[in-house]
C-alpha positions in Angstrom: -88.8 12.1 -19.2 -89.6 8.6 -20.4 -86.8 6.5 -21.8 -86.7 6.2 -25.5 -87.7 2.8 -26.8 -86.1 1.0 -29.7 -88.4 0.1 -32.6 -87.9 -3.1 -34.5 -89.7 -5.3 -37.0 -91.3 -8.6 -35.7 -92.2 -11.4 -38.0 -94.9 -13.6 -36.5 -97.3 -16.3 -37.6 -100.8 -15.0 -38.3 -102.3 -17.5 -35.8 -99.9 -16.3 -33.1 -100.8 -12.7 -33.8 -104.5 -13.4 -33.6 -104.0 -15.0 -30.2 -101.9 -12.1 -29.0 -104.6 -9.7 -30.2 -107.2 -11.5 -28.2 -105.0 -11.8 -25.1 -104.1 -8.1 -25.3 -107.8 -7.1 -25.7 -108.7 -9.2 -22.6 -106.1 -7.4 -20.6 -106.9 -3.9 -22.0 -103.5 -3.6 -23.6 -102.3 -2.9 -27.1 -100.6 -5.8 -29.0 -97.3 -4.0 -28.6 -97.9 -3.5 -24.9 -98.8 -7.1 -24.5 -95.7 -8.3 -26.2 -93.6 -5.9 -24.1 -95.3 -7.1 -20.9 -94.8 -10.8 -21.8 -91.1 -10.2 -22.6 -90.5 -8.3 -19.4 -92.3 -11.0 -17.4 -90.2 -13.7 -19.0 -86.9 -11.8 -18.3 -87.9 -11.2 -14.7 -88.6 -15.0 -14.2 -85.3 -15.9 -15.9 -83.4 -13.6 -13.6 -85.0 -15.1 -10.6 -84.3 -18.6 -11.8 -80.6 -17.9 -12.6 -80.1 -16.2 -9.2 -81.5 -19.2 -7.4 -79.7 -21.8 -9.5 -76.0 -22.2 -8.6 -73.8 -22.8 -11.6 -71.9 -26.1 -11.3 -69.0 -25.8 -13.7 -68.3 -29.6 -13.5 -71.6 -30.2 -15.2 -71.0 -27.8 -18.0 -67.7 -29.4 -19.1 -67.5 -32.6 -21.0 -65.0 -35.3 -20.2 -62.7 -36.4 -23.0 -62.0 -39.9 -21.6 
């Protein structure tokens, strides 16, 4: 059985929506499918980047003196 997806409202600029519609059509996806694909791709890339980038705590703290 497929996982249930959460529905939500998205406010978007008309120009951005038109570009997404064109892009989705080029890739034979619905606009919703294109948005989901792009979000999943961005999350995958972010996970890779955070895995490969060690966190240096000394850079994240500010010195008071």
